[in-house]
Steps between C-alpha positions, in 0.01 A plus 500: 500500500606541136305331218794268428524385862122450514516284186786304652304441820193392301708243310650379828154469657374293208810279526413437863137416421568238232688253721187485718280443197730230360511318833120514525485348152741224597301432816173475311655272238651267760181492705283389212761261360489319833121486493470350152798265535277255688253496210787405268627229734144378559414469133827330401591290807281503809168391349655193336761419764263514798164431327363846581179596320440834331248596769738408784777710345250782458440484877876548555502803271200646680659441842766759417245746370264446796753594769641771275151651484409452867826655622506783244336768717726442803790506254384838366477639854854370564625682193362831630632423850856389418548639151508305172876442501503298823183317402636406156838392632342267756266363239788409267681293759182330619399400146849363433472272806161372385629427148794310651262295719298407192810356338602319815176298491646292221874566517611212715218248484187511289319329789527830689268662249154570637216692343407628845853625562499673161171674587643618834819638342315677222254644751787642705660637186175674411480673839862616477456634144231754586723818496615448142263707287357741760853568626631559152213737415555690826873531427423634151267761649766613750810491283400603146335807337120490490479551123674166445330284764281294266788436262735390777232283661455350155871423481491325839191292421639433153810355663273275707350364178848456355567281804187298425589463133857399572390235748373274223823472296758580772361294786400232251865482388619483861259211558627322190863542601490473881158346580234699688645497858836653397322743269313644800824531698664697217200736495525544876864608483424748220218651706730542801748690283231741378367554856849587622524791255281722719805566718670684213211683332376858569166497673195722545420702814285217631820382671429766763152403615311732738324265739260777597370510142143377445649212296616351832139452612360145499435362154122482562481872588664607172304243302164637614592841358614352170185293455294819508665606176269376223765541232746285693235230547423501126872489424533196725206328331643570155838363597332187633358440152842560346659261750266219399582562134876511553535193717320280249785572262774481764408153624316322218610642166773238442253226588247649255751473218598142582165351606256692278700594192720188528829685452830335596672601825780716360267690269248544781771655716570757232133571430435542874782756519383724212176636655669560833783692335245699303334600825841600642551729200153646531544599865763776461348615168157533658644683801692738275189564291290566812755756625505674162121510468462624858732794430295572184179528699347171382316306769748247646237224508512485121804268489385235751140491377605464136770246583266274694228503235754418228652225714160334547418513126838367389492212749160402367642503148781267603257255658288492184775338291715187520779632273801513736669806347176699492429401860847621607455834318156564653614399849815714472309811390242439771767479770674810361176701513427395859863556599473860382264566792733391782690824551178695545366252754803538729539876454134559575501266800787681672367848420155419636660379824704814573710443813368144508617425149643163598170387657289630212723322245473186713120529495497519122740207476278304740222539244732394220607187682148413609440445132839335468422248777192379311651477151750210545231289673180597315652484150581124499164424662316686225738365238438140606123544520428727201820526299813712543364766262221562751746517790711758319192683369388591851824697532406700192166599654673602825744715303214691333328552837824647638505749213148618587612594851736766362210711378449596866866521600679833461868518590568790740777751439803486728492744789669837416740468788599143423879468477698202382815461706785254470721430798790264537569213733664614822471864390399774741171687430686808378655294222168438325451623145182681399446346158194710421701821537772373272279386215393730218178694566286266291637195687382614842190382676178655380 
């Protein structure tokens, strides 16, 4: 093969990788938009229209996170069994149905609305959503060069935060224009469109799953092996601390601005969006920095440990003042610092799992959502009893504890024989493209 043809093939391989990455970003954004849309509708319509208390609405939020957490490990096993593409496609359609059902509760007759029904629908949506992040991380590991894994994982998780941030103004506008039931139906249709794109996107070799592979063993068998890995257990604990921190912001930051700082609704929407967008920016930047430092020989744990300590300190600074602009700046920088750690969490989780990368990523995400389940419920309880600064302050302490865990976590190097391969829907095995062989020497797996 001539140098020119090799360069041409390398460019073609990269062109085939990016559609997968962009679809994963769209998936992550839509998934989190649909999660936070209920918080927007709850704050602006449901609590007043149906006399729902803050604590009751917190129970609804936690119902999603509870089933999402409980079903995460079976979901990770399913990713390794069926491949992330099939798992993600099924997830997209299932979530769209649940979002539509949420809107239907109030579309025809407000008397149909029931808090119990809402809890059931959100619980089902949580169970269906489990493949989102572990499946995306597994797809990144299979379909992209190893030297860029943290950066690409950062892009995907950053897109998830863009979905969270956009939910406040975009879904809020839909609620203003169409009312909350129709707003949920519009979101459901958009999610179905994104889920349908998997039929037209190049996919990783996980499409051809070897059922004799150890990944096809029962979930409990693979989990026992993973739990013997001390680094993976510490990674899971650290991500649990981060999950608690993040979900305080995701579910209660707008309420903090309106109820504590007494800011008007439109301004609170904007202020709630800024820290989340800052976190979305921090995710790919932190992943890119981790990849660069790793290639320079600097311990990979430097980025997540530093980011979590900074995030804790900056959140504390924001809670110490009542000046709205200063609060927004501190919260935004705090979220950006914590967001910079996301790419490393997902890259390390998949690498520690090896052939069970989906299950190991699911284990880490289970830890993250164990913290996330508590935050929407515990925060208003502490806020009511001791003040909202105390409720948010506990998240700052958890963030610092998560940073400490990274002193004992050391990201492993990718296996020398690891090969990233991209195949295409309905293509025969001989039509696969060895991306690693086409990339420049310094782009190949270490």
